[in-house]
C-alpha positions as CSV (number, residue, x, y, z in Angstrom):
1,X,153.6,87.9,109.5
2,X,150.9,85.6,110.6
3,X,152.6,82.4,109.3
4,X,155.7,83.4,111.3
5,X,153.5,84.1,114.5
6,X,151.7,80.7,114.1
7,X,155.1,78.8,113.8
8,X,156.5,80.7,116.6
9,X,153.2,79.7,118.9
10,X,153.7,75.9,117.7
11,X,157.4,76.0,118.5
12,X,156.7,77.5,121.9
13,X,154.3,74.8,122.5
14,X,156.5,72.0,121.4
15,X,159.1,73.2,123.9
16,X,156.9,73.6,126.6
17,X,155.0,71.5,129.0
18,X,151.7,71.9,126.8
19,X,151.7,68.6,124.6
20,X,150.5,68.6,121.2
21,X,149.0,65.7,119.2
22,X,150.6,66.6,115.8
23,X,153.2,68.2,114.1
24,X,153.5,69.7,110.6
25,X,156.4,70.1,108.2
26,X,159.4,72.2,109.3
27,X,158.5,71.0,113.0
28,X,160.1,67.9,114.7
29,X,160.2,65.8,117.7
30,X,163.3,65.6,119.6
31,X,164.7,63.5,122.4
32,X,162.5,64.6,125.7
33,X,159.8,65.8,123.6
34,X,156.3,63.8,123.1
35,X,153.1,63.9,121.2
36,X,150.1,63.1,123.2
37,X,146.7,61.9,122.2
38,X,143.8,64.2,122.5
39,X,142.4,62.6,125.9
40,X,146.1,61.8,127.1
41,X,145.7,57.9,126.5
42,X,148.7,57.6,124.4
43,X,152.0,59.2,124.0
44,X,154.6,59.2,121.1
45,X,158.5,59.9,121.9
46,X,161.8,58.6,122.3
47,X,162.6,55.5,124.8
48,X,165.3,53.3,125.7
49,X,166.2,50.0,126.9
50,X,169.6,50.6,127.6
51,X,172.0,53.6,127.4
52,X,173.0,52.5,123.9
53,X,169.7,51.7,122.3
54,X,167.2,54.4,121.7
55,X,163.9,53.9,120.0
56,X,160.8,56.1,118.8
57,X,157.6,54.4,119.7
58,X,154.0,54.8,120.9
59,X,152.8,53.8,124.5
60,X,149.9,54.0,127.0
61,X,150.5,57.0,129.3
62,X,149.7,55.0,132.0
63,X,152.3,53.4,134.2
64,X,154.0,50.9,134.3
65,X,154.6,52.2,130.5
66,X,153.3,49.6,127.8
67,X,154.7,50.2,124.3
68,X,152.6,49.4,121.5
69,X,154.5,50.5,118.6
70,X,158.0,51.0,117.7
71,X,159.3,52.7,114.5
72,X,162.9,51.7,114.3
73,X,162.8,48.4,116.2
74,X,165.7,47.0,114.0
75,X,167.6,50.3,113.6
76,X,168.1,51.9,117.2
77,X,169.7,55.1,117.5
78,X,173.1,54.9,119.6
79,X,172.6,58.2,121.4
80,X,169.7,60.7,122.1
81,X,170.3,62.6,118.6
82,X,167.1,61.2,117.3
83,X,164.9,63.6,115.2
84,X,161.2,62.9,113.9
85,X,160.2,65.2,111.4
86,X,158.3,65.6,108.0
87,X,160.5,65.5,104.9
88,X,159.9,67.9,102.0
89,X,158.3,65.3,100.2
90,X,155.6,64.7,102.9
91,X,157.0,61.6,104.4
92,X,157.6,61.0,107.9
93,X,161.2,60.6,108.8
94,X,163.4,59.4,111.8
95,X,166.9,61.0,111.4
96,X,169.9,60.3,113.4
97,X,171.2,63.9,113.8
98,X,174.7,62.4,115.0
99,X,175.7,61.4,111.4
100,X,172.5,63.0,109.5
101,X,171.3,59.6,108.4
102,X,167.6,58.4,107.9
103,X,167.3,55.3,110.3
104,X,163.2,54.9,109.4
105,X,160.7,56.6,107.0
106,X,157.0,56.0,106.6
107,X,157.9,55.5,102.6
108,X,154.4,56.6,101.6
109,X,153.5,58.2,98.3
110,X,155.3,61.4,97.6
111,X,153.2,64.6,97.7
112,X,153.8,68.2,96.9
113,X,151.0,69.3,99.2
114,X,151.7,70.1,103.0
115,X,151.6,67.3,105.6
116,X,150.7,66.6,109.0
117,X,151.4,63.9,111.4
118,X,149.0,63.3,114.4
119,X,148.8,60.9,117.4
120,X,145.0,60.0,117.6
121,X,143.2,59.0,120.8
122,X,142.9,55.5,119.3
123,X,146.7,55.2,119.4
124,X,147.0,55.5,115.5
125,X,149.8,57.7,114.1
126,X,148.4,59.1,111.0
127,X,150.4,61.3,108.1
128,X,147.8,63.3,106.1
129,X,147.6,65.5,103.4
130,X,146.4,68.9,104.7
131,X,144.7,70.0,101.4
132,X,142.8,66.7,100.8
133,X,142.8,65.4,104.4
134,X,143.5,61.9,102.8
135,X,145.5,59.5,104.7
136,X,148.9,59.0,103.1
137,X,150.1,56.4,105.9
138,X,149.2,55.2,109.5
139,X,151.1,53.3,111.9
140,X,147.9,50.7,112.4
141,X,148.9,49.5,108.9
142,X,152.5,48.5,109.9
143,X,151.9,47.0,113.6
144,X,155.0,45.5,115.6
145,X,154.0,43.2,118.5
146,X,150.4,44.5,119.5
147,X,147.1,44.8,118.5
148,X,145.0,47.6,119.6
149,X,141.0,48.0,119.2
150,X,140.4,49.1,115.6
151,X,143.7,47.5,114.2
152,X,143.4,44.2,112.2
153,X,145.3,41.0,111.3
154,X,145.0,39.6,108.0
155,X,145.7,40.8,104.3
156,X,144.6,43.5,101.8
157,X,143.7,41.2,98.7
158,X,144.0,44.0,96.3
159,X,147.6,45.2,97.4
160,X,148.8,41.9,99.0
161,X,149.8,44.2,102.1
162,X,149.6,41.8,105.1
163,X,149.0,43.1,108.8
164,X,150.8,40.6,111.4
165,X,152.8,40.7,114.4
166,X,156.3,39.9,115.1
167,X,157.4,39.4,118.9
168,X,160.0,41.4,120.2
169,X,163.5,39.6,120.3
170,X,163.7,39.8,124.2
171,X,161.5,41.6,126.9
172,X,163.8,44.7,126.4
173,X,164.8,44.5,123.0
174,X,162.0,45.3,120.4
175,X,164.0,44.0,117.3
176,X,162.3,41.4,115.5
177,X,162.0,38.2,117.3
178,X,161.3,34.5,116.3
179,X,157.4,34.6,116.7
180,X,155.1,35.7,114.0
181,X,151.4,35.9,114.5
182,X,149.5,36.0,111.1
183,X,146.3,35.1,109.4
184,X,146.3,32.2,107.1
185,X,143.7,33.3,104.7
186,X,143.7,30.0,102.4
187,X,140.6,27.5,103.0
188,X,138.8,28.4,106.4
189,X,141.0,31.6,107.5
190,X,142.5,31.1,110.9
191,X,145.6,32.8,112.7
192,X,148.8,30.8,113.5
193,X,151.4,31.7,115.6
194,X,154.7,30.7,113.7
195,X,157.9,29.8,115.6
196,X,160.5,30.4,112.6
197,X,159.2,28.0,109.7
198,X,157.3,25.7,112.4
199,X,153.8,26.1,113.3
200,X,153.5,26.8,117.1
201,X,150.0,27.5,117.6
202,X,146.3,28.2,116.0
203,X,143.3,29.7,117.0
204,X,141.2,27.4,115.0
205,X,139.1,28.6,112.0
206,X,136.5,31.5,112.6
207,X,132.9,29.9,113.1
208,X,130.9,33.0,112.7
209,X,131.1,34.4,116.3
210,X,134.6,33.3,117.7
211,X,137.9,31.3,116.6
212,X,136.8,27.6,117.1
213,X,139.8,26.9,119.2
214,X,139.3,29.7,121.6
215,X,135.8,29.2,123.2
216,X,136.8,31.5,126.0
217,X,136.3,34.4,123.4
218,X,132.3,34.1,124.2
219,X,133.2,35.3,127.6
220,X,134.5,38.6,126.4
221,X,131.6,39.8,124.4
222,X,130.6,42.3,127.3
223,X,134.1,43.9,126.7
224,X,134.8,43.7,123.1
225,X,133.3,43.3,119.7
226,X,135.1,41.2,117.2
227,X,135.3,42.1,113.4
228,X,135.8,39.3,111.1
229,X,135.9,40.6,107.4
230,X,135.7,38.3,104.6
231,X,135.3,40.5,101.2
232,X,137.1,40.8,97.7
233,X,139.2,43.3,99.0
234,X,140.4,41.9,102.2
235,X,140.4,38.9,104.7
236,X,141.1,40.3,108.4
237,X,140.3,40.1,112.0
238,X,140.1,42.7,114.5
239,X,138.2,44.0,117.7
240,X,136.9,47.0,119.1
241,X,136.2,48.1,122.9
242,X,132.8,48.4,123.8
243,X,131.5,51.8,125.4
244,X,133.0,52.4,128.9
245,X,135.4,49.3,128.3
246,X,138.8,49.4,130.3
247,X,142.0,50.0,128.1
248,X,142.9,46.8,126.3
249,X,145.6,45.5,124.0
250,X,146.6,42.0,122.5
251,X,150.3,41.5,122.5
252,X,152.4,38.6,121.2
253,X,155.4,38.4,123.7
254,X,158.8,37.2,123.1
255,X,158.1,33.7,124.5
256,X,155.2,33.4,121.5
257,X,152.3,33.7,123.7
258,X,149.6,35.8,122.7
259,X,148.1,37.7,125.6
260,X,144.9,39.9,125.9
261,X,145.5,42.3,128.5
262,X,143.2,44.7,130.3
263,X,144.3,47.6,132.6
264,X,143.2,47.5,136.3
265,X,143.1,51.2,137.4
266,X,142.8,50.4,141.1
267,X,145.8,48.1,140.7
268,X,147.4,50.4,138.4
269,X,148.7,46.8,136.6
270,X,148.2,45.1,133.0
271,X,146.1,42.1,134.0
272,X,145.9,38.9,131.6
273,X,142.5,38.2,130.5
274,X,143.6,35.4,128.1
275,X,146.6,33.8,126.9
276,X,147.5,31.0,124.2
277,X,149.0,28.9,124.0
278,X,147.9,28.1,127.8
279,X,149.5,24.8,128.4
280,X,151.7,22.0,126.3
281,X,148.2,20.7,124.8
282,X,148.0,24.0,123.1
283,X,151.1,23.7,121.0
284,X,150.5,22.7,117.4
285,X,150.7,19.1,116.7
286,X,152.2,18.6,120.3
287,X,151.4,14.8,119.9
288,X,151.3,14.3,116.4
289,X,148.3,13.4,113.9
290,X,146.7,10.5,115.9
291,X,148.1,11.8,119.6
292,X,146.1,12.5,122.5
293,X,147.5,15.2,124.7
294,X,146.4,15.7,128.4
295,X,148.5,18.2,130.3
296,X,147.2,16.8,133.6
297,X,149.0,13.6,132.9
298,X,152.7,12.9,133.7
299,X,153.3,11.9,130.2
300,X,151.2,14.2,128.3
301,X,151.1,12.5,125.0
302,X,149.4,9.2,124.3
303,X,148.5,7.3,121.1
304,X,144.9,7.3,119.9
305,X,143.7,4.0,118.7
306,X,141.1,5.7,116.6
307,X,142.6,4.9,113.4
308,X,143.2,1.3,114.5
309,X,140.3,0.0,116.2
310,X,137.1,0.3,114.6
311,X,134.8,-2.6,116.2
312,X,133.7,-0.5,119.4
313,X,132.2,2.8,119.4
314,X,134.4,3.7,122.5
315,X,137.5,3.9,120.3
316,X,135.9,7.0,118.7
317,X,134.6,8.9,121.9
318,X,138.1,10.6,122.6
319,X,138.3,11.7,119.1
320,X,137.6,15.1,117.9
321,X,134.7,13.8,116.0
322,X,131.2,14.2,117.5
323,X,129.2,11.0,117.6
324,X,125.5,11.2,116.9
325,X,123.1,8.9,118.5
326,X,120.9,6.7,116.1
327,X,117.7,8.2,117.5
328,X,118.9,11.6,116.1
329,X,119.9,10.0,112.7
330,X,116.5,8.3,112.3
331,X,114.7,11.2,113.4
332,X,116.5,13.5,110.8
333,X,116.2,11.2,107.9
334,X,112.6,10.3,108.4
335,X,113.9,6.5,109.4
336,X,116.1,6.6,106.1
337,X,112.9,7.2,104.0
338,X,113.3,6.7,100.3
339,X,112.0,10.0,99.9
340,X,115.3,11.3,101.5
341,X,117.7,9.2,99.5
342,X,119.7,11.4,97.5
343,X,122.5,9.1,96.3
344,X,124.1,5.7,96.1
345,X,127.7,5.2,96.8
346,X,130.0,2.2,96.3
347,X,129.3,1.0,99.8
348,X,126.1,2.3,100.7
349,X,123.2,4.9,100.2
350,X,123.2,8.6,100.8
351,X,120.1,10.3,102.7
352,X,119.3,14.0,103.2
353,X,118.4,15.0,106.6
354,X,117.6,17.8,109.0
355,X,118.9,18.0,112.7
356,X,116.8,19.5,115.4
357,X,118.7,22.7,115.3
358,X,117.5,23.2,111.5
359,X,121.0,22.4,110.0
360,X,120.7,20.2,106.9
361,X,122.9,17.0,106.7
362,X,123.9,14.4,104.2
363,X,124.2,10.8,105.9
364,X,126.2,8.2,104.4
365,X,124.8,4.8,105.5
366,X,127.4,2.0,104.8
367,X,126.3,-1.4,104.1
368,X,126.4,-3.6,107.2
369,X,128.5,-6.7,105.3
370,X,130.9,-4.9,103.7
371,X,134.5,-5.0,105.1
372,X,135.7,-2.6,102.5
373,X,133.3,-0.1,103.7
374,X,134.3,-0.3,107.2
375,X,137.7,0.4,106.1
376,X,136.6,3.5,104.2
377,X,134.3,4.5,107.2
378,X,137.5,4.6,109.4
379,X,139.6,6.2,106.7
380,X,137.3,9.1,106.3
381,X,136.7,9.5,110.3
382,X,140.6,9.6,110.9
383,X,141.4,11.5,107.8
384,X,138.9,14.1,107.1
385,X,138.2,14.8,110.6
386,X,141.6,16.2,110.7
387,X,141.2,18.4,107.6
388,X,139.4,22.0,107.5
389,X,139.2,24.0,103.9
390,X,136.9,26.0,102.2
391,X,136.8,23.3,99.2
392,X,136.7,20.1,101.2
393,X,133.6,18.8,102.2
394,X,132.7,19.2,106.1
395,X,132.6,16.0,108.1
396,X,130.2,17.0,111.1
397,X,130.3,13.4,112.8
398,X,129.6,9.9,112.6
399,X,127.2,7.3,114.1
400,X,127.8,3.8,115.3
401,X,124.9,1.4,116.2
402,X,125.3,-2.2,116.6
403,X,126.9,-3.3,113.2
404,X,125.8,0.0,111.6
405,X,128.0,2.9,110.7
406,X,127.3,6.1,109.2
407,X,129.0,9.3,108.4
408,X,127.3,12.7,108.8
409,X,128.2,15.6,106.2
410,X,127.3,19.1,105.5
411,X,124.5,19.2,103.0
412,X,125.5,20.1,99.7
413,X,122.2,21.5,97.7
414,X,123.7,21.5,94.3
415,X,124.6,17.8,94.4
416,X,127.8,17.0,92.6
417,X,129.6,18.5,89.6
418,X,128.9,15.7,87.1
419,X,125.3,16.6,87.6
420,X,125.9,19.9,85.8
421,X,128.7,19.1,83.2
422,X,127.3,16.1,81.8
423,X,123.3,17.3,82.0
424,X,122.3,18.9,78.8
425,X,119.8,21.0,81.1
426,X,122.1,22.0,83.7
427,X,125.4,22.7,81.7
428,X,124.0,26.4,80.5
429,X,123.9,27.3,84.5
430,X,127.8,27.1,84.2
431,X,129.2,30.0,82.3
432,X,132.7,30.7,81.8
433,X,133.3,32.5,85.0
434,X,131.8,30.0,87.3
435,X,133.7,27.1,85.5
436,X,136.8,29.1,85.9
437,X,136.2,29.5,89.6
438,X,135.4,25.7,90.3
439,X,138.4,24.8,88.2
440,X,140.5,27.3,90.4
441,X,139.0,26.3,93.6
442,X,139.3,22.3,93.3
443,X,143.3,23.0,92.5
444,X,143.2,25.0,95.9
445,X,141.7,21.9,97.6
446,X,143.9,19.5,96.2
447,X,146.9,21.5,97.0
448,X,145.6,21.9,100.7
449,X,145.6,18.1,100.7
450,X,149.0,17.7,99.4
451,X,150.9,20.4,101.0
452,X,149.2,22.8,103.3
453,X,147.2,20.5,105.5
454,X,148.9,19.2,108.8
455,X,148.7,15.6,107.1
456,X,149.6,15.0,103.6
457,X,146.9,13.0,101.6
458,X,146.7,11.6,98.2
459,X,142.8,11.3,97.6
460,X,143.0,8.7,94.9
461,X,139.5,9.0,93.5
462,X,139.1,12.5,92.3
463,X,136.5,12.7,89.6
464,X,133.5,14.9,88.9
465,X,131.2,12.8,91.0
466,X,133.1,13.4,93.9
467,X,133.1,17.2,93.8
468,X,130.1,18.5,95.5
469,X,128.8,22.1,94.9
470,X,127.2,24.1,97.8
471,X,124.4,26.7,97.0
472,X,126.8,29.1,96.0
473,X,128.3,26.7,93.5
474,X,131.6,26.6,95.6
475,X,133.1,23.0,95.0
476,X,133.8,20.6,97.9
477,X,136.0,17.6,97.3
478,X,134.6,14.4,99.1
479,X,134.8,10.9,99.3
480,X,138.0,10.2,101.4
481,X,137.2,6.9,101.9
482,X,140.4,5.5,99.5
483,X,142.6,8.3,100.5
484,X,146.3,7.6,101.6
485,X,148.6,9.4,104.0
486,X,152.1,10.1,102.6
487,X,155.1,12.0,104.1
488,X,156.5,15.1,102.3
489,X,159.6,13.2,101.5
490,X,157.8,10.4,99.9
491,X,157.8,10.2,96.0
492,X,156.0,7.6,95.2
493,X,153.9,4.8,97.0
494,X,153.1,1.1,95.9
495,X,149.9,-0.6,96.5
496,X,148.3,-4.0,95.3
497,X,144.9,-2.6,96.2
498,X,144.2,-0.5,93.1
499,X,140.8,1.6,93.8
500,X,139.3,4.3,91.8
501,X,137.4,5.3,88.5
502,X,139.1,4.3,85.1
503,X,139.2,7.3,82.9
504,X,140.6,9.2,85.7
505,X,143.3,6.9,87.1
506,X,146.8,8.0,86.2
507,X,148.7,5.1,83.9
508,X,151.3,4.3,86.5
509,X,148.6,3.6,89.1
510,X,146.1,1.9,86.8
511,X,149.0,-0.6,85.4
512,X,151.2,-1.0,88.3
513,X,149.6,0.1,91.5
514,X,152.1,3.1,92.0
515,X,150.6,6.4,93.3
516,X,152.2,9.8,94.3
517,X,150.7,13.3,94.4
518,X,151.1,13.2,90.7
519,X,148.2,10.7,90.3
520,X,145.8,13.3,91.8
521,X,147.5,16.0,89.4
522,X,146.6,13.6,86.6
523,X,142.8,13.3,87.8
524,X,142.6,16.9,88.2
525,X,143.7,17.5,84.5
526,X,140.9,15.2,83.4
527,X,138.2,16.9,85.6
528,X,139.6,20.2,84.2
529,X,139.0,19.1,80.7
530,X,135.5,17.6,81.4
531,X,134.4,21.0,82.7
532,X,135.6,23.0,79.8
533,X,134.1,20.5,77.4
534,X,130.9,19.1,79.1
535,X,132.1,15.7,77.8
536,X,133.1,12.7,79.7
537,X,136.5,11.2,79.6
538,X,135.5,7.7,79.0
539,X,137.1,4.3,79.3
540,X,139.1,4.8,75.8
541,X,140.3,8.2,77.0
542,X,138.5,9.8,73.8
543,X,138.4,13.2,75.5
544,X,142.0,13.4,76.0
545,X,142.5,12.3,72.5
546,X,140.0,15.1,71.0
547,X,141.5,17.8,73.2
548,X,145.0,16.9,72.3
549,X,144.0,16.7,67.9
550,X,142.2,19.9,68.5
551,X,145.3,21.5,70.4
552,X,147.9,20.1,67.7
553,X,145.7,21.4,65.0
554,X,145.3,25.0,66.3
555,X,141.7,24.6,66.9
556,X,141.4,24.3,70.9
557,X,138.8,26.8,71.2
558,X,136.5,24.1,69.9
559,X,137.0,22.4,73.0
560,X,134.8,24.7,74.9
561,X,131.4,23.5,75.6
562,X,129.0,25.0,73.3
563,X,126.4,25.9,75.8
564,X,128.7,28.2,77.8
565,X,127.3,31.9,77.9
566,X,128.7,35.0,78.7
567,X,132.2,36.6,77.8
568,X,135.0,34.1,77.6
569,X,138.5,35.5,77.3
570,X,140.3,33.3,74.8
571,X,143.8,33.6,76.8
572,X,142.2,32.3,79.8
573,X,140.7,29.3,78.1
574,X,143.7,28.5,76.3
575,X,145.4,28.6,79.4
576,X,143.1,26.3,81.1
577,X,143.3,23.7,78.3
578,X,147.2,23.8,78.4
579,X,147.3,23.4,82.1
580,X,144.8,20.5,81.6
581,X,146.9,18.7,78.8
582,X,150.0,19.2,81.1
583,X,148.3,17.5,84.1
584,X,147.5,14.4,81.9
585,X,150.9,13.9,80.8
586,X,152.0,10.2,80.6
587,X,155.1,10.5,82.6
588,X,154.3,11.7,86.3
589,X,157.8,13.7,86.1
590,X,156.3,15.7,83.2
591,X,153.1,16.6,85.1
592,X,153.1,20.1,87.4
593,X,152.6,19.9,91.1
594,X,149.4,21.4,92.5
595,X,151.3,24.1,93.6
596,X,152.4,25.1,90.1
597,X,149.1,24.2,89.0
598,X,147.4,26.7,91.0
599,X,150.0,29.3,90.0
600,X,149.6,28.4,86.5
601,X,145.7,29.2,86.6
602,X,145.8,32.3,88.5
603,X,148.9,34.0,86.8
604,X,150.3,35.0,83.2
605,X,153.6,33.1,84.0
606,X,155.0,31.1,81.0
607,X,153.6,27.6,80.5
608,X,155.6,24.4,79.2
609,X,154.4,23.0,75.9
610,X,152.6,19.6,76.8
611,X,153.5,16.5,75.1
612,X,151.3,13.9,73.6
613,X,149.2,12.5,76.5
614,X,147.9,8.7,77.3
615,X,145.4,8.9,74.3
616,X,145.8,5.5,72.7
617,X,143.6,2.4,73.6
618,X,146.8,0.6,74.4
619,X,146.5,1.1,78.2
620,X,142.7,0.8,78.2
621,X,143.0,-2.5,76.5
622,X,145.6,-3.8,78.8
623,X,143.6,-2.7,82.0
624,X,140.6,-4.1,80.7
625,X,142.1,-7.3,80.0
626,X,143.7,-7.4,83.4
627,X,140.0,-7.1,84.8
628,X,138.6,-9.8,82.7
629,X,141.1,-12.3,83.5
630,X,141.6,-11.9,87.2
631,X,140.3,-9.0,89.4
632,X,142.4,-10.5,92.2
633,X,145.6,-10.0,90.6
634,X,146.1,-6.5,92.5
635,X,142.9,-6.5,94.5
636,X,141.5,-4.4,91.8
637,X,138.4,-2.3,93.1
638,X,137.3,-0.1,90.1
639,X,134.2,1.8,90.5
640,X,133.3,1.4,86.9
641,X,134.9,1.4,83.6
642,X,133.2,4.5,82.5
643,X,133.9,7.6,84.2
644,X,130.7,8.9,86.0
């Protein structure tokens, strides 16, 4: 009797002017009925954009109506026969009563327990298990074109679920439109707006306080708190309102503009607090790689001479790369004290320094009389300044003073990878898990260069000495002085200037100057086998020969460095060895791409069997003969004949 009375009261309330914020099983919302959040900020109900299309949505109760979520955005109901209810298995369903079809469902886990759905004051529609109070489904996990305080954009790394926005098709049609607002979680996480398959706008990476491409975010701090999460379970961004803040929302509109809107109570309107892109120069790669964009000019795009003219520092002043003055460099390095010297490259010394703000830096001071050093300087300035990734060393700026040129990098406290894998005292520091993570992250960095960066690059000098390690043993690819740009359609590039380090060079590049992304794949394979074994791949390719011999004889486990501590799963080790051997195949077409390599290292997909790699001394002898007879035949610049 009590249950009957309760049901009667609830039914009466739903059909009266008193608005509830929840329904339970066997209750429903029909056309004209609404749920209202506890304090009346949000409503859920049916709305229409024209007489023939009806949708279930959530909106701010203020007028004019601001719709923030739509259930059936791609499946409109053609009349007013829509019914929202909870099914017998506990799911939230939207029915078209005219033909008894389900047009939308929460598709949450089935439960035999009673459930309820509630519209929270945050605007979140939540389906709960009444017995456990556990959340079975929530609208905040399935945004449409709007982010509210408490929502997020990013990815759940455990389930793979992505939180992202899709624009409406038109201003009065909530169907999925052409623009997609999503986070790129690889490298340094940042948010992109995509126009179909093309990048339309980027926020720039998160710098700890804000997205680097939205400096205006610092002016929002009185109103909002920004929440950026990077953990083993998720990478996400969201915001929350500070106490007594006004109503706000972030919306991706139908034209691809991201807008932050704030409610003006006095004017009863939504004011645009920020929008992006704001003008033509905010569009992604508007003027190309080396273009300079000025929205105030009649011709907005001009070509930067940064990559062509390097005699004058003025050619760099308009670039994105900061210019340090000589006084700052001298002060930070104690006038290039010998005590501060941490390395010697092919074209100059490297010095540790500390900027006035306390940031530690590494300064590469190029030899004054080296024309090749000048070329490498400009190559790094032009290329690496355009790149941002977790596994690439960060170029902080440069300095040009008289005939001196210096590059300023972030300081890597653990120096380079070769200092660990080839030093008997340091090798035990690298247990199996650390080695595997280093291998996987180097692969991600190379994949970024080959495919995911806004410019595509062949590094040409990948080796253990050019992989730096930060304080957390995160590898960073460095030394882009000899790198080459290539277009996605180029299969191969020919050069008469062969640069690099023998032992890491692919055979086709070492013998005939033919390079491609597969040249870097070969170098990566050598590095991978060096990390596993703790042995150098010297001029006679002994490491490759030994690895192949042990693999063929079924003794591949003997490749692993004997100093490795901790558990080492045999399948993981064998997979890594097999990937390494695939990367050092003699023919470029037999080597996988870096995309395939990354997939091979992080999944259980079946791998092809490697063929015999370049293990004979034939190629070594040919190269050494070429070098001894004439270093000028190809303009050969080999760092040394032994891998270092």
